[in-house]
matplotlib code that plots the C-alpha trace (Angstrom):
import matplotlib.pyplot as plt

x = [92.9, 90.0, 87.2, 83.9, 85.6, 83.4, 80.2, 81.2, 82.0, 78.6, 76.8, 77.1, 79.3, 83.0, 85.4, 89.2, 90.7, 94.2, 95.5, 94.3, 91.5, 88.0, 84.9, 81.6, 78.6, 74.9, 72.7, 72.0, 75.8, 76.0, 79.1, 78.2, 81.7, 85.4, 87.6, 91.3, 94.0, 95.4, 92.2, 93.1, 96.5, 96.7, 94.2, 91.5, 91.8, 90.3, 87.1, 87.1, 87.4, 84.7, 82.3, 83.2, 82.6, 79.3, 78.0, 79.2, 77.0, 74.1, 74.3, 74.1, 70.8, 71.9, 70.7, 74.0, 74.7, 77.8, 79.8, 82.7, 81.3, 82.3, 86.0, 88.0, 84.8, 83.4, 84.5, 86.3, 83.3, 83.1, 79.8, 76.8, 75.0, 71.6, 69.5, 66.5, 68.0, 71.5, 73.8, 77.3, 79.8, 82.4, 85.9, 87.4, 91.2, 92.6, 96.0, 98.1, 100.6, 100.7, 98.8, 100.3, 98.6, 99.0, 97.2, 94.3, 94.0, 94.1, 91.2, 89.2, 89.8, 88.8, 85.5, 84.7, 82.7, 80.6, 79.9, 78.9, 76.5, 74.8, 74.4, 71.2, 68.9, 69.8, 73.2, 76.0, 79.2, 82.3, 83.9, 87.4, 87.4, 90.5, 91.0, 93.2, 93.4, 96.6, 98.3, 96.9, 97.2, 100.0, 100.8, 104.0, 105.8, 108.2, 107.3, 106.4, 104.6, 100.9, 100.0, 97.6, 94.9, 95.4, 95.1, 91.9, 90.3, 91.5, 89.2, 86.1, 86.7, 86.9, 83.4, 79.9, 77.9, 79.6, 81.3, 84.5, 85.1, 87.9, 86.3, 88.0, 86.1, 87.7, 88.7, 88.9, 92.3, 93.5, 96.2, 98.7, 98.3, 101.4, 100.1, 102.2, 102.0, 99.9, 96.9, 95.6, 93.8, 90.8, 91.2, 88.7, 86.1, 86.3, 84.8, 86.1]
y = [208.1, 210.5, 209.6, 209.2, 208.7, 205.7, 207.6, 210.6, 208.3, 206.6, 209.9, 209.8, 208.9, 209.5, 210.7, 210.7, 214.1, 214.9, 215.9, 212.5, 214.2, 212.8, 214.7, 213.2, 214.0, 213.6, 212.0, 215.5, 215.9, 218.6, 218.4, 217.0, 217.2, 217.3, 214.9, 215.9, 213.5, 213.4, 211.7, 208.6, 208.0, 204.8, 202.6, 205.1, 204.3, 200.9, 202.7, 204.7, 201.5, 199.7, 202.5, 202.3, 198.5, 199.0, 201.4, 198.9, 196.1, 198.5, 199.4, 195.6, 195.5, 194.2, 195.5, 196.0, 195.9, 198.0, 196.6, 199.1, 200.8, 197.6, 198.0, 195.0, 193.4, 192.8, 189.2, 189.2, 190.5, 194.1, 194.0, 191.6, 192.0, 190.4, 189.8, 187.4, 183.9, 184.8, 186.3, 187.7, 188.1, 190.7, 191.3, 194.4, 194.8, 198.1, 197.0, 197.8, 195.1, 191.3, 189.3, 186.1, 182.7, 183.0, 186.3, 184.9, 181.9, 184.3, 186.3, 183.1, 181.8, 185.1, 185.2, 181.5, 181.6, 184.6, 183.2, 179.7, 181.3, 183.6, 181.4, 182.0, 179.2, 180.3, 180.7, 182.0, 183.7, 185.0, 187.8, 189.0, 192.4, 194.3, 197.4, 195.4, 191.6, 192.0, 193.7, 191.7, 188.4, 188.6, 185.6, 184.0, 182.0, 179.2, 179.0, 175.8, 177.3, 178.0, 181.6, 183.4, 183.3, 179.5, 179.1, 181.1, 179.2, 175.8, 176.4, 176.1, 172.4, 171.9, 173.1, 173.1, 175.7, 178.8, 179.8, 181.9, 184.6, 187.1, 190.5, 193.6, 196.9, 199.9, 203.2, 206.3, 207.9, 211.4, 211.8, 212.9, 209.6, 207.4, 204.0, 201.1, 201.3, 198.1, 199.4, 202.3, 205.4, 203.4, 200.0, 198.0, 195.5, 191.8, 188.8, 185.3]
z = [137.3, 138.0, 140.3, 138.6, 135.2, 134.3, 135.2, 133.1, 130.1, 130.4, 130.0, 126.2, 123.2, 124.0, 121.3, 121.7, 120.9, 119.4, 122.9, 124.2, 126.2, 125.6, 124.6, 125.6, 123.3, 123.8, 121.2, 119.7, 119.3, 122.0, 124.2, 127.7, 129.1, 128.3, 130.3, 130.4, 129.3, 132.8, 134.0, 132.0, 133.6, 135.5, 133.5, 132.6, 128.9, 129.7, 130.9, 127.6, 125.6, 127.6, 126.8, 123.1, 123.2, 125.1, 122.3, 119.7, 121.2, 121.6, 117.9, 117.2, 119.0, 122.4, 125.8, 127.7, 131.4, 132.1, 135.0, 135.0, 138.1, 140.0, 139.2, 140.3, 141.6, 138.1, 138.4, 135.0, 133.0, 131.9, 130.0, 129.7, 126.4, 126.0, 122.9, 122.4, 122.7, 123.6, 126.2, 125.6, 128.5, 127.4, 128.6, 127.1, 126.9, 125.6, 124.4, 121.3, 122.1, 122.0, 124.6, 125.7, 126.1, 129.9, 130.0, 127.9, 130.3, 133.3, 131.8, 131.1, 134.6, 136.2, 134.4, 134.7, 138.0, 137.1, 133.6, 134.9, 137.5, 134.9, 131.8, 129.8, 128.5, 124.9, 123.2, 125.5, 124.3, 126.0, 123.8, 124.4, 122.8, 121.7, 119.5, 117.1, 116.6, 114.5, 117.4, 120.3, 118.6, 116.0, 113.8, 115.0, 112.4, 113.2, 116.9, 118.6, 121.5, 120.9, 120.3, 122.5, 119.8, 119.5, 123.3, 123.3, 120.4, 121.9, 124.9, 122.6, 122.3, 126.1, 127.0, 125.5, 127.4, 126.0, 122.8, 123.0, 120.4, 119.7, 118.7, 117.3, 118.0, 116.3, 117.9, 115.8, 116.7, 116.0, 113.3, 116.0, 117.9, 117.2, 116.0, 114.6, 110.8, 110.3, 112.2, 110.0, 111.3, 112.4, 114.0, 111.9, 113.2, 112.6, 114.4, 114.7]

ax = plt.figure().add_subplot(projection="3d")
ax.plot(x, y, z, "-o")
ax.set_aspect("equal")
plt.show()
């Protein structure tokens, strides 16, 4: 992963190219920089996804604090989005495969101290954001063990200071990018 990758991505609006490089554009649509695909090896796509999610929350009217510059010291929260009367703690997971219940519980545990220390007086939310709910939390028929989605939602009944949500934020992907057939060319947005 390239040094300064998060800083470069924060300069504008990143777009994934067919060769898996990323172009970063200014608000006037001029090219700020081109980041080669090799820069994203070893976890760099997570920074790309965090930036896409940050822009998503900004479009919804939130003021967003990006914490990606903290790396592993982010205390389990990638973004903090604030709007009048509410605060959203955001954990971004760029994954195109199923997340297990154990992984979800690890994410919640990692963020719990930071979240409890930074609750607002208004409504508080913890959003787990993925590019595709169908891929990250597939429906499992005939299984007795709780799905990861069920484990996440179950936590809402255990506390009263914060509401947990699963959020899907789409990524426009080039035609050459090999996606599972159920996802489509754009991973669509839904909230639960």
